[in-house]
N, C-alpha and C positions, 0 to 999 in steps of 0.2 A: 504494500500500500504506500502510495506517495503522500507525504504530508505537506501541508502548506508551509510557506516560508516562515510565517509567524510560529507555527508549531515547532519547526526545526530550531528557530532562534530561541524559543523558550527552553527547549531541551538542552541546548548548548550552555545555558545559564543556570540550569538546575543541577543539583547534585544527585543525579539519577534520571530515570525516565519520567516524562510527564504523566504517563498512564499510572505509574506507581505512586506518584505524588497525589494525583486525583483520587485514586483508590484509597490511599491512606487517609486523606481528608474526609471522604465519604464514610469510611469505616469509623472515624472518630466522631461522626455525627455532624460534621460541618455542612453548611449549605453550599450550593454551587456558587452563589454570589460571594460567600466568604472565601472559598478556594480561589476564585478569580482575583479577589482583592489581594490575597496573600501572594499569588503568583506575580502580580504587578509590583508588590513591595519587594519581593525577593529577586526579581529578574529585571525590573524596569520595563517589562513588556506589557502593554495594555491588551487584555483579552476580556471579553464579556462572559458572563456566566452562561448566556445563551450559546455562545460559540463552544465553550467547554462541553455543554450538554450535547450539542450536535456532534462533536468529535467523538464522544464516548458513550452515546446512547445505547449502542448494542455491544460495547466492548467490556464494560465493567459491571459486575453484578455484586451487590452488597447483600449479605445475609442479615436480616433483621431478627433479632432475638427479643422476644417479649418475656419479661420477668414477672 
């Protein structure tokens, strides 16, 4: 799969893959908007939460556990 220039730039500035970063954030209960804001703070790259959701809508599954 070919990723956009923005996706590639974000990955070069993160310590790891963007998919792992997003999965970790979602697993921790963070919203898409919060994850997008954190990516902007850490990388200087502006990405919207809608863009993140579109990139990962079929690629990341998070298990929800009810206590």
